[in-house]
Each structure stands twice: as structure tokens, then as C-alpha cells.
C-alpha positions as CSV (number, residue, x, y, z in Angstrom):
1,M,-6.2,1.6,0.1
2,S,-7.8,-1.4,-1.3
3,R,-9.1,-4.3,0.7
4,W,-6.6,-7.1,1.2
5,W,-4.4,-6.6,-1.9
6,L,-3.4,-3.0,-0.9
7,L,0.2,-3.5,-0.1
8,L,0.2,-7.3,-0.6
9,L,2.4,-8.4,-3.4
10,L,0.2,-10.6,-5.6
11,P,-3.0,-10.1,-7.6
12,L,-6.5,-11.2,-8.2
13,L,-7.3,-10.6,-11.8
14,V,-10.7,-10.4,-13.4
15,L,-10.2,-10.1,-17.2
16,T,-12.7,-7.3,-17.8
17,L,-11.9,-4.3,-19.9
18,Y,-12.3,-0.9,-18.5
19,G,-12.0,2.4,-20.3
20,C,-9.2,4.8,-19.6
21,T,-8.9,8.5,-19.7
22,R,-6.4,9.6,-22.4
23,V,-4.9,13.0,-22.1
24,E,-3.1,15.5,-24.4
25,Q,-2.6,13.3,-27.5
26,P,-4.9,11.4,-29.9
27,T,-4.8,7.6,-29.4
28,Q,-1.8,6.0,-31.1
29,P,0.0,2.7,-30.6
30,P,2.5,2.9,-27.8
31,G,5.8,4.2,-28.9
32,A,4.5,5.5,-32.2
33,A,6.1,8.6,-33.8
34,A,4.4,11.9,-33.4
35,G,1.8,12.7,-36.1
36,P,1.9,15.4,-38.8
37,G,2.4,18.8,-37.5
38,Q,3.9,17.6,-34.2
39,G,7.4,17.3,-35.4
40,A,9.6,14.2,-35.6
41,G,10.3,12.5,-32.4
42,T,9.3,9.7,-30.1
43,K,5.9,9.3,-28.4
44,L,5.7,7.4,-25.1
45,V,2.6,6.2,-23.3
46,L,2.5,6.5,-19.5
47,F,-0.1,4.4,-17.7
48,T,-1.4,5.4,-14.3
49,Y,-4.4,4.9,-12.0
50,T,-4.7,7.9,-9.9
51,P,-7.4,10.2,-8.5
52,P,-7.8,13.6,-10.2
53,D,-5.5,15.5,-7.9
54,E,-2.6,13.2,-8.5
55,E,-3.4,13.1,-12.2
56,A,-3.1,16.9,-12.3
57,V,0.4,16.7,-10.7
58,N,1.4,14.0,-13.2
59,L,0.3,16.2,-16.1
60,E,2.6,19.0,-14.7
61,L,5.5,16.6,-14.4
62,I,4.9,15.4,-18.0
63,K,4.9,19.0,-19.2
64,K,8.2,19.6,-17.4
65,F,9.7,16.4,-18.9
66,E,8.7,17.3,-22.4
67,Q,10.2,20.8,-22.0
68,S,13.5,19.2,-21.1
69,H,13.2,16.5,-23.7
70,P,11.8,18.3,-26.8
71,K,12.0,15.2,-29.0
72,I,9.8,13.1,-26.7
73,T,6.0,13.5,-26.3
74,V,4.1,11.7,-23.6
75,E,0.5,10.5,-23.6
76,L,-1.0,9.9,-20.2
77,Q,-3.5,7.1,-19.9
78,N,-5.1,7.3,-16.5
79,A,-7.4,4.3,-15.7
80,P,-10.3,5.0,-13.4
81,G,-12.1,2.6,-11.1
82,G,-9.4,1.6,-8.6
83,S,-6.2,-0.4,-8.6
84,Q,-7.6,-3.8,-9.3
85,Q,-9.5,-2.6,-12.4
86,A,-6.5,-0.7,-13.6
87,M,-4.2,-3.6,-13.2
88,T,-6.7,-5.8,-15.0
89,K,-6.7,-3.3,-17.9
90,L,-2.9,-3.1,-17.8
91,Q,-2.4,-6.9,-18.0
92,T,-4.9,-7.1,-20.9
93,M,-2.9,-4.4,-22.8
94,I,0.3,-6.3,-22.2
95,S,-1.2,-9.6,-23.2
96,G,-2.3,-8.0,-26.5
97,Q,1.3,-6.6,-27.1
98,A,0.0,-3.1,-26.6
99,G,1.6,-2.3,-23.3
100,P,2.4,1.2,-22.2
101,D,6.1,2.2,-22.3
102,V,6.1,3.2,-18.6
103,M,3.5,2.0,-16.2
104,A,2.4,2.5,-12.6
105,I,2.2,-0.9,-10.9
106,H,0.3,-1.7,-7.7
107,G,2.6,-3.5,-5.3
108,A,0.2,-6.5,-5.4
109,F,0.8,-7.1,-9.1
110,F,4.6,-6.7,-9.3
111,I,5.7,-10.3,-8.8
112,P,3.4,-11.9,-11.3
113,M,4.2,-9.3,-14.0
114,A,7.9,-9.7,-13.4
115,A,7.6,-13.5,-13.4
116,K,5.8,-13.3,-16.8
117,G,8.6,-11.2,-18.3
118,A,6.4,-8.1,-18.7
119,L,8.9,-5.8,-17.1
120,L,12.3,-4.5,-18.3
121,D,15.3,-5.2,-16.1
122,I,16.5,-1.8,-15.0
123,G,19.3,-2.9,-12.7
124,D,22.2,-1.7,-14.8
125,R,20.5,1.6,-15.6
126,V,19.9,2.3,-12.0
127,K,23.5,1.6,-11.1
128,Q,24.8,3.8,-13.9
129,A,22.6,6.6,-12.7
130,G,24.0,6.2,-9.2
131,D,20.6,5.8,-7.7
132,E,21.0,2.6,-5.7
133,Q,22.3,4.5,-2.7
134,D,19.3,6.7,-2.6
135,F,16.9,3.8,-1.9
136,S,16.9,1.7,1.2
137,P,17.8,-2.0,0.9
138,A,14.3,-2.9,2.0
139,I,12.8,-0.9,-0.9
140,L,15.2,-2.4,-3.4
141,D,14.4,-5.9,-2.2
142,I,10.7,-5.3,-2.8
143,C,11.5,-4.3,-6.4
144,R,13.5,-7.3,-7.2
145,Y,12.5,-10.7,-8.7
146,E,14.9,-13.5,-8.9
147,G,17.8,-11.2,-8.3
148,K,16.9,-8.6,-11.0
149,L,15.6,-5.1,-10.4
150,Y,12.4,-4.5,-12.4
151,S,10.8,-1.4,-10.7
152,L,11.2,1.4,-8.3
153,P,8.5,3.0,-6.1
154,R,7.3,6.4,-7.0
155,Y,6.3,6.7,-3.3
156,T,6.1,4.4,-0.3
157,S,4.0,4.1,2.8
158,V,3.8,2.5,6.2
159,Y,0.9,1.7,8.5
160,S,0.9,3.9,11.7
161,L,-1.6,4.6,14.5
162,F,-3.8,7.7,13.8
163,Y,-5.6,8.9,16.9
164,N,-8.2,11.5,17.8
165,K,-6.6,14.0,20.2
166,T,-10.0,15.5,21.3
167,L,-11.3,12.1,22.4
168,F,-8.0,11.4,24.3
169,D,-8.2,14.8,26.0
170,E,-11.8,14.4,27.0
171,A,-11.1,11.0,28.5
172,K,-7.9,12.3,30.2
173,V,-6.0,9.4,28.5
174,P,-2.3,10.1,27.6
175,Y,-1.5,10.2,23.9
176,P,0.2,7.0,22.5
177,A,3.9,7.0,23.3
178,S,6.7,6.4,20.9
179,G,9.2,3.6,20.9
180,K,9.3,0.6,23.3
181,S,7.1,2.2,25.9
182,W,3.7,1.7,24.2
183,T,2.6,-2.0,24.1
184,W,-0.4,-4.1,23.3
185,D,-1.4,-3.8,27.0
186,D,-1.2,0.0,26.8
187,Y,-3.3,-0.1,23.6
188,L,-6.0,-2.2,25.3
189,K,-6.0,-0.1,28.4
190,S,-6.4,3.1,26.4
191,A,-9.1,1.5,24.2
192,K,-11.1,0.6,27.3
193,A,-11.0,4.1,28.6
194,L,-12.0,5.6,25.3
195,T,-15.0,3.3,24.7
196,K,-18.1,5.1,25.9
197,D,-21.9,5.1,25.7
198,T,-22.3,8.9,25.1
199,S,-26.0,8.7,24.2
200,G,-27.1,6.7,27.3
201,D,-28.8,3.9,25.4
202,G,-26.7,1.2,26.9
203,K,-24.6,0.7,23.7
204,P,-21.2,2.2,22.9
205,D,-21.3,4.9,20.3
206,Q,-17.7,5.9,20.8
207,W,-15.1,3.2,20.4
208,G,-11.5,2.9,21.5
209,C,-10.4,1.4,18.3
210,V,-11.5,-0.4,15.1
211,I,-9.9,-3.5,13.5
212,D,-10.1,-4.1,9.8
213,F,-9.9,-7.9,9.9
214,W,-8.4,-8.5,6.6
215,G,-5.3,-8.7,4.6
216,A,-2.4,-6.4,4.9
217,R,-3.9,-4.7,8.0
218,M,-3.3,-7.8,10.0
219,Y,0.3,-8.4,9.0
220,P,1.9,-5.9,11.5
221,W,0.1,-7.6,14.4
222,L,1.5,-11.0,13.4
223,W,5.0,-9.7,13.1
224,Q,4.8,-7.7,16.4
225,N,4.2,-11.0,18.1
226,G,6.8,-13.0,16.2
227,G,4.3,-14.6,13.9
228,A,4.1,-14.6,10.1
229,L,1.9,-15.7,7.2
230,M,4.5,-17.7,5.4
231,S,7.6,-19.5,6.4
232,E,10.9,-17.7,5.7
233,D,11.5,-19.8,2.5
234,R,7.9,-19.2,1.4
235,S,7.3,-22.9,1.2
236,Q,4.5,-23.2,3.8
237,C,1.7,-21.1,5.2
238,V,2.3,-20.8,9.0
239,L,-0.7,-18.8,9.9
240,D,-1.6,-21.5,12.4
241,S,1.5,-21.1,14.5
242,P,1.1,-20.3,18.2
243,A,2.5,-16.7,17.7
244,A,0.2,-16.0,14.8
245,T,-2.8,-17.5,16.6
246,E,-2.1,-15.4,19.7
247,A,-2.0,-12.2,17.6
248,V,-5.2,-12.9,15.9
249,Q,-6.9,-13.9,19.2
250,F,-5.8,-10.5,20.6
251,L,-7.6,-8.7,17.8
252,Y,-10.6,-10.9,18.1
253,D,-10.8,-10.3,21.8
254,L,-10.8,-6.5,21.3
255,R,-14.2,-6.9,19.7
256,Y,-15.8,-9.9,21.5
257,K,-14.2,-10.1,24.9
258,H,-13.2,-6.5,25.8
259,K,-15.8,-4.9,23.5
260,V,-13.6,-1.9,22.7
261,A,-13.4,-2.3,18.9
262,A,-16.2,-1.2,16.6
263,S,-17.4,-3.7,14.1
264,S,-16.0,-3.3,10.6
265,D,-17.7,-4.5,7.4
266,N,-15.3,-5.7,4.8
267,A,-17.8,-4.9,2.1
268,E,-17.5,-1.2,2.9
269,Q,-13.8,-0.5,2.6
270,N,-14.0,3.0,3.9
271,A,-16.4,2.3,6.8
272,A,-13.6,2.4,9.5
273,L,-12.0,5.5,8.1
274,N,-15.4,7.3,7.9
275,A,-16.1,6.4,11.5
276,F,-12.8,7.8,12.5
277,V,-13.4,11.0,10.6
278,Q,-16.8,11.4,12.2
279,G,-15.3,11.1,15.7
280,H,-16.7,7.7,16.6
281,I,-13.3,6.0,16.7
282,A,-10.4,7.1,18.9
283,M,-7.6,5.0,17.3
284,Y,-7.3,3.8,13.7
285,M,-4.5,2.1,11.8
286,T,-3.8,3.6,8.4
287,G,-1.1,5.5,6.5
288,P,-0.1,8.7,4.7
289,W,-2.6,8.1,1.9
290,D,-5.5,9.2,4.2
291,I,-4.0,12.5,5.3
292,Q,-5.5,14.6,2.5
293,L,-9.0,13.5,3.6
294,L,-8.4,14.0,7.3
295,R,-7.2,17.6,6.6
296,Q,-10.5,18.3,4.8
297,T,-12.5,17.5,8.0
298,K,-13.0,20.6,10.1
299,N,-12.6,20.4,13.9
300,L,-10.9,17.0,13.7
301,Q,-7.9,17.1,15.9
302,W,-5.6,14.2,15.1
303,D,-2.0,13.0,15.2
304,V,0.1,10.0,14.4
305,A,2.0,7.6,16.6
306,P,3.9,4.3,16.0
307,L,1.8,1.1,16.2
308,P,1.9,-0.6,19.6
309,R,4.4,-3.4,20.0
310,K,4.5,-6.9,21.6
311,Q,7.7,-8.7,21.2
312,A,9.1,-6.2,18.6
313,P,8.0,-3.2,16.7
314,A,6.7,-3.9,13.2
315,T,4.7,-2.4,10.4
316,L,4.0,-3.0,6.8
317,L,6.1,-1.4,4.1
318,G,4.0,-0.7,1.0
319,T,5.0,0.7,-2.4
320,E,3.4,2.1,-5.5
321,N,5.8,1.4,-8.3
322,Y,6.8,2.4,-11.8
323,G,8.1,0.0,-14.3
324,I,9.0,-0.2,-18.0
325,W,7.3,-2.6,-20.3
326,S,9.7,-5.2,-21.7
327,G,8.1,-4.8,-25.1
328,T,8.7,-1.1,-25.5
329,K,10.1,0.0,-28.8
330,H,11.9,2.9,-27.1
331,P,13.7,1.6,-24.0
332,D,16.2,4.5,-23.8
333,E,13.5,7.2,-24.0
334,A,11.2,5.2,-21.6
335,W,14.1,5.1,-19.1
336,E,14.4,8.9,-19.4
337,L,10.7,9.3,-18.5
338,F,10.9,6.6,-15.8
339,H,13.9,8.3,-14.2
340,Y,12.4,11.7,-14.2
341,L,9.1,10.5,-12.7
342,L,11.2,9.0,-9.8
343,S,13.5,12.1,-9.5
344,A,13.9,14.1,-6.3
345,E,12.0,16.9,-8.0
346,A,9.0,14.8,-8.8
347,Q,8.9,13.1,-5.4
348,T,9.2,16.5,-3.6
349,M,6.3,17.8,-5.6
350,M,4.2,14.7,-4.7
351,A,5.0,15.1,-1.0
352,D,4.3,18.9,-1.0
353,R,1.1,18.7,-2.9
354,L,-0.4,15.3,-1.9
355,E,1.4,14.1,1.2
356,K,3.0,11.2,-0.7
357,M,5.8,9.6,1.3
358,P,9.0,9.7,-0.7
359,S,10.9,6.6,-1.5
360,R,14.2,8.4,-2.2
361,L,16.2,8.7,1.0
362,S,17.5,12.1,0.0
363,V,14.0,13.5,-0.2
364,L,12.6,11.4,2.7
365,N,15.3,12.5,5.2
366,G,15.6,15.9,3.6
367,A,12.7,18.1,2.7
368,Y,10.0,15.6,3.7
369,A,11.3,15.0,7.2
370,Q,12.4,18.6,7.8
371,T,9.3,20.3,6.7
372,E,7.1,21.6,9.6
373,T,3.7,19.9,9.6
374,D,0.6,19.8,11.7
375,Y,1.2,16.2,12.6
376,N,4.1,14.0,13.6
377,R,5.5,13.1,10.2
378,K,8.7,11.8,11.8
379,V,6.7,8.6,12.8
380,F,6.5,7.6,9.1
381,V,10.2,8.3,8.6
382,D,11.3,6.4,11.7
383,A,9.0,3.4,10.8
384,L,11.1,2.6,7.8
385,S,13.8,1.1,10.1
386,Y,11.4,-1.7,11.2
387,A,8.9,-1.9,8.4
388,R,8.6,-5.2,6.5
389,Q,7.4,-6.2,3.1
390,A,4.5,-8.5,2.6
391,E,5.3,-12.2,2.4
392,N,4.7,-12.5,-1.3
393,I,4.4,-15.7,-3.3
394,P,3.7,-16.0,-7.0
395,E,0.6,-18.1,-6.3
396,W,-1.1,-15.5,-4.2
397,S,-4.1,-15.1,-6.5
398,Q,-4.9,-18.8,-6.1
399,V,-4.7,-18.9,-2.3
400,K,-5.7,-15.5,-1.0
401,D,-9.4,-16.3,-0.7
402,L,-8.6,-19.5,1.2
403,I,-7.2,-17.3,3.9
404,Q,-9.7,-14.4,3.8
405,N,-12.7,-16.8,3.9
406,Q,-11.5,-18.2,7.2
407,L,-10.7,-14.7,8.6
408,D,-14.2,-13.6,7.7
409,L,-15.7,-16.6,9.5
410,I,-13.6,-15.8,12.6
411,W,-14.6,-12.2,12.6
412,V,-18.3,-12.9,12.6
413,G,-17.9,-15.6,15.2
414,K,-18.7,-18.6,13.1
415,T,-15.5,-20.4,13.9
416,T,-12.8,-20.1,16.5
417,V,-9.5,-18.3,15.9
418,Q,-7.5,-21.5,16.3
419,A,-9.8,-23.6,14.1
420,G,-10.0,-21.0,11.4
421,L,-6.3,-20.4,11.1
422,K,-5.6,-24.1,11.2
423,K,-8.0,-24.6,8.2
424,A,-6.6,-21.6,6.4
425,A,-3.0,-22.9,6.7
426,A,-4.0,-26.4,5.7
427,D,-6.0,-25.2,2.6
428,V,-3.2,-22.9,1.5
429,N,-0.5,-25.6,1.8
430,A,-2.6,-28.1,0.0
431,M,-3.2,-25.7,-2.9
432,L,0.5,-24.7,-3.0
433,Q,1.5,-28.4,-3.2
434,K,-1.0,-28.9,-6.0
435,L,0.2,-25.8,-7.9
436,R,3.9,-26.3,-7.4
437,G,3.6,-30.0,-8.2
438,K,2.7,-29.0,-11.7
């Protein structure tokens, strides 16, 4: 998952063009009719940004869709290079009036695209298909902008606590408990017992935990303590509130006071994950997207538990969405493709093949929850009852660095938690006043 903007709901955009992999059909303008010898019909373009294993599943789904819709052909454009580069490419295409008919949208980019009128309102179509009841209210809220429904998630995710069972067993530390019984104090106590100098050089080389001190990975800690990034009406940044300050101070103290958290380098996005995989970290906060990698690591015994709580349980609800371009020449056909890609069949395939967490309740509470797995998948399902969406604002691209710059200074000890958060909130609020004053 990408640094900071992974599950946040607003973008940073660098207008640089990147190439994309085109599959199955020669390049044609989006929505163009099939060429000679292909038969009359409609051609749709599907834009995604997935690794090869997911791209392969998407190609299978496209084949199934074309078999059931013989008058429609689909060209898959899969952009390499990560979500930020893909979204930059997508926005460039849309700005040039050459958008794809159906597109994958990183959650961080949904609000700006909807605000600019780039997405088709699908609310009536979703109601007519009877799909509203199959998505949780929280999921539908994430996909709305100014009361209109513009997207649906092809899958969802929640942050949870992954832990190394072998390290817990060796230290004779009980596994993290579920529900109200596992708190921040319990987390700290376990982290202390699991931090060890195994080489005898006077420095820990096994750590109780690791804290990625950026972006979306900090949100659950704020919420668990009653804090927040933005006020409820999104008018002010409240990162300097006593509750938020206490939460960030707790994370800071894990590293500097208690010395149980390994240092993490924001420049290396996978450093913490790699350390967990290598057995140097006992507890790591991540989500279903890392399970495929963990399963590839031999002799790594791991499981999943809910995040610890303070005042209340909380985690971040993230989505990877599909939307339909408002400029498509074939809205009915695009809807057919969109609807199939979000079908129970498609989501079941993604869950079975790639451990993607379904967004449809019928699949999530059905095959996904009931399938026997080698880890506690129920943790993900249960977390939806208390998961929260990121506190999105349309101006995020203009203010995100004002926050992260101060978090970085806090994490390297160049400013205090209180001073850093106070400046971050003041800088954001000044920028919002300037931007909204226009």
C-alpha cells in the first residue's frame, strides 16, 4: 500500500505521462467500434493498475464477460508503476477527453475526480439492480460525493494487527486478544517482552513492534483515543487536539521512551513489512493486501488480531473502486461491464485467488467468511463494524505535505509532538482559509 495516500481520499498529482500495457486489442479510441473482421459491436476500454497476478484474473473476467456479451469487446489497459503514476495517467487521459469507459480509482483520487465531473452518477442504476442492500452504509458513504453515488469498491480492506506467532511463543507472551480485552497498555507490555538483543551486542535486533509514522497508518490510533485529523464538518484541522496529541505521543514514546519500536524509514515503503517477514518484528499493522507475500515466506508463522484499543476500537476502512467515465459514448454497455466486475462471481474469484477482501456483503459474510483459512480471517470481517473512512477534503493535495512534514520532524526528534502537531494544524487551517476564500 502506498505511503500516505493509500486509503486516504485525496491525491497528489504529478502531470507526467507513463506508458500502459494494452492487452488483447490494437489501440483504438475509447468506445470505438470493433475493426474489420471483428464483427459489429461496441468496444470498451477498462483501465486498471494492478500487479501481474491480478491482471491475469482481470483478463479471465473480461473473457467471461465477452462470452456473455458477444456484442461487446473489452480492451484492458493496465498501467504499471504504482497507484500514483496510474492515477496521474488516468487524469491526463480524462483531461484530454480520452478517458476509459470503466476505470479503477484509487480511494485517494475519488473525491477530486467526482468533484471535477469526471465520473458518471450510477445511483439510479445501482438501485435498479437491487445492489444497495449488498453494500454496507459505510461503503456507500465512501463512494458518494455531494449526495450522488459515483463508484463502488471492487474490494475493500481494513488495517489489523499481524503478529509473529513464533516470537510470541518463544517469549511466552500470550497472543493478542480480541475485543475490549486488548488495550494500548497490553500492546506496550507485549512489545516490551518481545524486544530483545538476540546477538548480545547491546542493541535490540528483535523488536516488539514497528510504527510507520505517516498518513493513513496513524489514523486508527487517533480515532482509538477519541482524536481526529479534521473536525466533523471538515472545516478545521484538529490534529493538535489533546486526544490527537496524546495518541501521537504514545506512538512516539514507543520508539524513544520505551525503545520497543524499530525505526522506520518513510523513503522505503516496504521496510517495515520486510522486517516483519524476516522475523525481526513481532507486531505489524497492515491489511489483507500483504497476505500473498506472507504466504510465500517459508517458516513464518503468523496470524491476525484486531488493533489494540484505548477509548474505543477503530481502524481505517479503505477501498479500491471502479467508476464509469462521464464522457463514455456507451454508458449502458459500460454499466454492464462495471456491474459484472463488481459481481459476486468476480469478487469471489478475487478473494479465492488473491485474498482480496470482498465489498459485497453477500460474499464477505458468505464464502469469504466461511472459507477455512490458515489465519483468522474473521478479524477482517468483524472490523467492518467499527472501521471508519478517512477524513477526506477536496483540498487534500494542497495540504497533505504540511502535515507530513511535521510528522517527519517529530519522528526524527527535531520537534516535539505538541509543537509539531500545533504547527501542522495551524498551517493546514491557514491554507484551507486561503483556498476556500477563493
